[in-house]
N, C-alpha and C positions, 0 to 999 in steps of 0.2 A: 312208326313206333313212338309212343308217348313217353317222354322222359321228364322226371320231376327233380329239379335241383332245390333242395331244402336248405337255402342259405341266402343271406342278404348280399347278393353278389354285386361287385362294382360294375359301373356302366360299361367299361371296356369288355368285360367278360360277357355281359348280357348281349352286347352287339354281336360278339363272335358266336354265341349260342343261337341267336336268331338266324344266323346265316346257315345253320345246319338244316334248315327246312329244305334246302336243295338236295339233301340226301334222304329225305323223307323222315327226318327226325324232328318231332314236335317237342321242343324243350320249354317247359314252364318253370319259372323261377318264383319261389315263394319264400319270404323271409321266415327264419326259424321262430320268430315271435308270433307269426300269424297261424295259430293252431287251427282256426276255423277253416281257412282256405286250404291248409294242408289236408285236413280230414276230408274235405269235399273233393280234393283232387285224387286222393289215394285209389279209390275204386277203379279209375280209368288209367292208372299208371302202369306201364310195362317195366320201366327201369327207374329205380330210385337212386339218385346221387346224394349220398349221405355225408354230412360234414360233422356236426356237433350234437344236435339234439338226439337223444336216444331213440332208436327204432325198437318199439316194444312188440310183444306178442299180439296185442290188440291191433296195433298198426298193421302188422303182417296179415292178420285174419281179415282185415277190412280191404286189403289190396288184392282183389280177386284175380286181376290180370298180371300181377307182379311176377317177373321172371328173374330179375337181378337186383340185388342191393350192392351198389358200387360205393365203397368207402373212399372218400377223398382223404387219404392219409394211410396210416399203418394199423393202429390199434382198432380192433373190432369189438372191444369190450362194451361199446355203446350200442351194439346190435344184438338182439336176441337170436343168436345163431341157431340154437336148437329149434326155435319156432320156425325160422326160415327153412331149415332142412326138412322139418315135418311137412311143410307146404310145397316142397320141391323147388324152393327159390335159391338160386346161387348167391353166394356172398364172396365178393372180391375186394382186395385192398390194393395199396399202391406203394410197396416198399421202395424207398430210395428217392421218391419225388420231393420230399421235404427235408432231406438230410442236411443240405447246406444251410437252409434257413434255421432249422432247429439248433444246429451246432453253433451258428452265429449268435442266436438268442441266448443260448446257454453261456457262452463266453461273456455276452453283454451283462447277464444277471450276475455272474461271478464278479465282474469288475464293478458293477453298481453297488454290490454288497460291500466289497472291499473298500471302496471309496465313499461309502455312506451317501450315495447320490440323493436319496429322498431328503435327508436332512440338509444337505448342502443346497439343494434346489429351493427348499423352504426358506432357508436363511437368505438366499439371494433374492427371492421373490418378495420377502418381507422388507427388503431394503437394509438388511443388517449384514451385508457381505463382509465387512471388516470386523465383525463381532462374533467370530466363531468361538464357541465354548472350548476351553482348553481340553476338556475330556474328549471332545469330538476330534480335535487336532491330533491327539495321541492315538486314536483308534484307527484312523484311516491307514491303508496299507497297499502294497504292491503285490502283484501276482508272482513276480520273480522271487525266487528263493523259498517259495511255499510248496507244500506237497498237496497235490490235487488227487483225490481218490474218486475213480469212476466206477460206479456200481453197475455192472453190465458192460459189455464191449461189442455192441452191434455197430450199425452204420454210423450213428451220430457220434458216439465216443471215438470211433476210429477216425472220423474226420476231425474231431476236436483235439485229440491228444497231441498231434504234431504242432498245432498252433500253440498249445500250452507250453510245450518244450521250447519252442522258438522264443517265447516270452520269458523264459528262464525258470519255469516251474518244473518240479519233479512230478512225474505221473506214476501212479500205481492204480491197479484195477483189480476187480473181482469178477469172475465169470465161471460158469460151470466147467468149461474146458479151457486149457491154455491156448493162447493165440501166438502166432509167430510175429511178435512185436517186441520192441526193445524196452518194455516197461515191466516192472515187477508185478507179478500176480500174487495177491494176498487173499486169505480168507476174509470174509466180510468183517468180522469183528476186529481183526488185526488192522484192516484198512481204516475202519472207523477210529481206532485208537491212534493212528499215525497221521491222518490227513488234516490239513488246515482247512481245506475246502472239500466237501463231499457233494458229488453230483450224481443224480439218479437217472438210470437209462435202461430200465427193465420194464416189461409189460405188466399190466395188472392182471393177476391170476389169484385164485384162492391161496396159493403158496406165498405170493408176494404181498398180499393185503396186509397193511401195517407192518411191512418189513422193517421200518424204523419205528419201533414202539418206544415206550418210556425207558425200558432196559437198555436198548441199543443206543438211544440218544444219549444216555448217561455214559456210554462207553466212549463217546466222541471227545476229542480234546476240548477243554473248556475254552470258550470263545471262538469255536469253529464256525464256519459258514456252511449252510446247506442250500443246495440248488436243486429244483425239481422241474424239469421240462418233459417228464414222462407221463405219469398218471398220479392224480391226487391220492388215490387209495393206498399208495405205497407208504404214506406217512400217517401215523396216528396224530391227527390234528390237535387234539386236546393236549397230548404229551408235548407236541412241538411248541404250542403256546406257553406251556409251563416252562419249557427249556429256554425260551426267549426271555420270559420274565425273570428267571433265575440267573441269567447270564451264561448258562451252559452253551447256548447258541448266541453268537454275537449278531448274526443277521441271517435272514433267509431270502432267497429269490425264488419266487413261485410263478410259473405260468399255468399251473394246473391246481385243482382243488378236488377234494372228495365229493363235494356238492357244487355243481356249476349251474348257473353263475354263483359265485361266492356270496352268501347272504349279506345284505348291507349292515346287519348288526353283528357280524362276525368280529371277534376281537382283533384279528389280524389287521383289519382296516385302520385301527387306532395305534398301531405299533410303528414308530418311525424307522425302526431297523428292518422293516419288511419291504421288499420290492415285489410288487404284484403286477402281473399282466394277465389278461383274460383269455388264456388258452389260444394265443395267437403266435406262438413261436414259429409255426409253419407258414404264417400268412405273409407271403410276398407275391408279387406278380409272376416272378419266375417259377415259384412253386405251383401256382395256378396253371401256368402254361404247360409245365411238365405233367401235372395231374390231368389236365384236359386231354392231352395226347393219349394217356393210358385209358381214360374213360371212353374216348372216341374209338380207340382200337377195340375195346371190349364191346362197344355198341355194334360195330361192324361185324365182329366175330359172332355175336349173338344173332344178328340179322342173317348171316350166312350159315349158321348152325355149326360153327367151328368151336374148338376148345377155347375157353376163356383164359386170359393171363392172370396170374396171381390169385387164382381161385382159392379161397380159404375154406369154403364149405359148399 
């Protein structure tokens, strides 16, 4: 069975993948930037291990042997699921494998924004460590004593919330249904108005696209912090830039963007109050190990003709 991992995988993972030949799994690793090699490999691929680059309808049409698209992660918004279904191709994801990593990165971004880490790093690297602007000194803050609003309450915020409480923060959340948790559930707009830090944890759907638009950003506390480790489409990027420029938002921490990679000319790159990471909140060796276990389980199930785990479509 021929498997294609479309990701610039680290050497340790590649070595483990090559060892799968003993189980008759022929795994090819192609970097996501190598579109020519990807297009050439697709027609002979039985299983596609998908990470970041979108899997389009034209990709699916070109993959005559494809039986399974296995998402390394949770969100399948980067896969044309309808096209896969039309071709009889299964789509599976991996809920839970990246929960710890994404929760840790979310906390990291919150703290980096509160402490203005990009500005402090720049001052230190410039050799001006003892010349902090008074305005910067007055703006840094602690998580303790602040209200953190979690938009959505799935696996990641469930892992994150107790950490926040341990650090002295008050946690509120919004979700379609109440959870059996010791945190106050609020409507979205009430949460936005009450939180010092807002963190997004919902999937990208037509309903949630631009969930935070100009109107809702204006409802947030002036000088609030916004963190997004979910999906870039949840925020109206133009409205977010305007809110940063006006001071409505003091800082944002983003692991995701509506267009990825974020274009080099995007105004967010020039804003010192913005902490950016390139959609890598999930990226740890531990996440890869858990993900590979799920992927291999589904490979073996496919080989045996058994039901696949975490089948989305």
